[in-house]
C-alpha positions in Angstrom: -3.6 30.9 -27.2 -5.7 29.8 -30.1 -5.7 26.2 -29.2 -6.3 26.8 -25.5 -9.2 29.3 -26.7 -10.6 26.2 -29.0 -10.4 23.8 -26.0 -12.2 26.1 -23.7 -15.0 26.6 -26.3 -15.5 22.8 -26.3 -15.4 22.5 -22.6 -18.2 25.0 -22.4 -20.4 22.5 -24.2 -20.9 20.3 -21.2 -21.9 17.2 -23.0 -23.0 14.5 -20.9 -24.3 10.9 -21.7 -28.0 9.9 -21.2 -31.1 8.5 -22.4 -31.8 8.8 -26.2 -33.9 11.8 -27.0 -35.1 13.3 -30.2 -32.0 14.4 -32.1 -29.6 11.9 -30.1 -26.9 10.9 -32.7 -27.3 7.7 -34.8 -24.7 6.9 -37.3 -25.8 5.8 -40.8 -23.0 4.7 -43.2 -24.0 4.1 -46.7 -21.8 1.9 -48.8 -22.5 2.9 -52.5 -21.3 3.2 -56.1 -22.3 5.1 -59.2 -21.8 1.8 -61.1 -24.7 0.2 -59.1 -28.3 0.4 -60.6 -29.7 -0.6 -57.1 -28.0 2.3 -55.3 -29.8 5.6 -56.4 -32.8 4.9 -54.1 -30.6 4.3 -51.5 -28.6 7.6 -52.1 -31.6 9.4 -52.1 -32.9 7.9 -48.8 -29.7 8.8 -47.1 -30.0 12.4 -48.4 -33.5 12.6 -46.7 -32.4 10.9 -43.5 -29.4 13.3 -43.2 -32.0 16.2 -42.8 -33.3 14.8 -39.5 -31.7 15.9 -36.3 -29.3 13.6 -34.9 -28.7 11.6 -37.9 -25.1 11.4 -38.9 -25.3 10.1 -42.5 -22.0 9.2 -44.5 -21.7 7.8 -48.0 -18.7 5.6 -48.6 -18.3 5.1 -52.4 -16.8 1.7 -52.8 -14.3 0.8 -55.7 -15.3 -2.6 -56.5 -17.7 -1.5 -59.2 -15.0 0.6 -61.1 -14.1 -2.2 -63.5 -17.6 -2.9 -64.7 -18.1 0.0 -67.2 -17.8 3.2 -65.1 -15.3 4.7 -62.7 -17.1 6.4 -59.8 -15.1 9.7 -59.1 -15.7 9.3 -55.5 -14.8 5.7 -55.1 -11.8 4.7 -52.8 -10.0 1.6 -51.6 -10.5 2.9 -48.0 -14.4 2.8 -48.3 -14.1 -0.8 -49.8 -11.8 -1.9 -46.8 -14.1 -0.3 -44.4 -17.3 -2.2 -45.7 -15.3 -5.4 -45.9 -14.3 -4.8 -42.1 -17.9 -4.3 -41.4 -19.0 -7.4 -43.0 -16.4 -9.7 -41.3 -17.4 -8.3 -38.0 -21.2 -8.8 -38.7 -21.0 -11.9 -40.6 -22.6 -10.7 -43.6 -21.9 -10.3 -47.4 -20.2 -7.2 -49.0 -22.9 -5.8 -51.2 -24.4 -2.4 -52.4 -26.2 -0.5 -51.4 -25.2 -1.7 -47.8 -26.1 0.7 -44.9 -24.5 0.2 -41.4 -26.4 1.4 -38.5 -24.0 2.4 -35.5 -21.5 -0.2 -36.5 -24.0 -3.0 -35.4 -26.0 -4.0 -38.5 -25.9 -3.9 -42.1 -29.1 -3.4 -44.1 -30.1 -3.1 -47.5 -29.8 0.8 -47.9 -33.0 1.4 -50.0 -35.2 -0.8 -47.7 -37.0 2.3 -46.1 -39.0 0.1 -43.5 -36.1 -1.7 -42.1 -33.7 1.4 -42.0 -36.4 3.3 -40.1 -37.0 0.4 -37.7 -33.0 0.2 -37.1 -33.1 4.0 -36.4 -35.8 3.8 -34.0 -34.4 0.9 -32.2 -30.9 2.2 -31.7 -29.8 2.6 -28.1 -28.2 5.8 -27.0 -24.6 5.9 -27.8 -22.6 5.6 -24.3 -19.5 8.0 -25.2 -20.5 11.7 -25.3 -18.7 13.5 -28.3 -18.8 17.2 -29.3 -17.0 19.2 -31.8 -16.6 23.1 -31.5 -14.7 25.8 -33.4 -12.4 28.5 -32.6 -9.6 30.8 -33.9 -7.4 27.8 -34.3 -9.7 25.4 -36.1 -12.1 22.7 -34.9 -11.6 20.2 -32.1 -13.5 17.5 -30.6 -14.2 16.5 -26.9 -14.5 12.7 -26.4 -15.9 11.5 -22.9 -14.8 8.6 -21.0 -15.3 5.0 -22.5 -15.4 1.7 -20.6 -12.9 0.2 -23.2 -10.2 1.1 -25.7 -11.5 3.1 -28.7 -10.4 4.6 -31.9 -11.4 7.9 -33.1 -11.9 8.6 -36.9 -12.3 12.2 -38.4 -14.3 12.1 -41.6 -14.7 15.0 -44.1 -17.7 15.1 -46.5 -19.2 16.8 -49.4 -22.9 17.8 -48.9 -24.0 16.7 -52.5 -22.8 16.4 -56.0 -24.6 15.8 -59.1 -22.9 13.3 -61.8 -23.8 12.5 -65.3 -22.9 8.9 -65.5 -21.5 7.9 -69.1 -21.5 4.0 -68.8 -22.3 1.1 -66.8 -25.5 0.2 -65.1 -26.5 3.7 -64.5 -25.3 5.0 -67.9 -27.0 8.0 -69.3 -28.5 8.9 -65.9 -27.8 11.9 -63.8 -27.3 11.1 -60.3 -27.6 13.2 -57.2 -25.7 11.9 -54.1 -25.3 13.2 -50.5 -22.8 13.3 -47.6 -20.0 11.9 -49.8 -16.9 10.9 -47.8 -13.8 12.6 -49.2 -11.0 12.1 -46.6 -11.1 9.8 -43.4 -8.1 10.2 -40.8 -7.7 8.1 -37.5 -7.1 10.5 -34.8 -5.7 7.9 -32.5 -6.3 4.8 -30.5 -6.2 4.8 -26.7 -7.5 3.3 -23.5 -10.9 5.0 -23.3 -10.0 8.1 -21.0 -11.5 11.3 -22.0 -9.5 13.5 -24.1 -9.7 16.7 -26.2 -8.5 16.4 -29.9 -7.8 19.1 -32.4 -9.2 18.2 -35.8 -7.5 18.4 -39.3 -8.4 21.6 -41.4 -12.1 21.3 -42.8 -12.2 22.7 -46.5 -14.9 25.5 -47.1 -18.1 23.9 -47.9 -17.2 20.4 -46.4 -18.9 19.1 -43.3 -17.1 16.8 -40.9 -17.8 13.8 -38.5 -15.9 12.2 -35.7 -16.7 8.8 -34.8 -15.5 6.8 -31.7 -15.5 3.1 -32.1 -14.8 0.0 -30.1 -12.3 -2.4 -31.3 -15.4 -4.4 -32.7 -16.3 -1.5 -34.8 -19.2 -0.7 -32.7 -19.9 3.1 -32.9 -19.7 4.3 -29.1 -20.2 7.9 -29.8 -20.3 10.5 -32.7 -20.8 14.2 -33.7 -20.9 16.2 -36.8 -20.0 19.9 -37.9 -22.1 21.3 -40.5 -20.5 22.9 -43.5 -19.5 26.4 -43.5 -20.5 28.5 -45.3 -23.6 26.5 -45.6 -24.2 24.5 -48.8 -27.7 24.0 -50.2 -28.4 20.3 -50.9 
């Protein structure tokens, strides 16, 4: 009964594709590290952009800086592998701070003008995605795609402050935003519409669902704000 109630709730959302409007989703994925002295400005910009309607911002902390004087407590091999996959697909280098927009371009994450231009030029995502909550938890409704897709569930912390004890940022107190803590593949299928119950979301965490094509282009996305709300 709880699952039926939850799926009825997302059905009531009635999402449909259409032209990009104010607040239409654009996905920004920042690959960053506390060991990188060039990253704090990009972290700050991501936190600023995350407050805009429709911007789904995720900070993936990579681990390839961890051997250079400071171990980033949020770094993971998964983040590094995700950036490497993007770099291979986009024909670019692996670097920090690298910001990927809708899976289609990797920019310097602190380059405000270029990032703003990429957001403004991003076309509407073709696959509608919505997340709703109910007595049984959260679930995503994913619309029809014209190709096979993979759906990824991402849980993120709104913000953390860290006093860095060594490395390029040694002695600094860093404030970082939208830090990815877990990522789970929900499935890969032929692009038919479907409803998918989501893994549990910890109190105070936010969540996002990304729907991607085999070439990693983001086709649809939605996010769920933390509950209870967390000041950032």
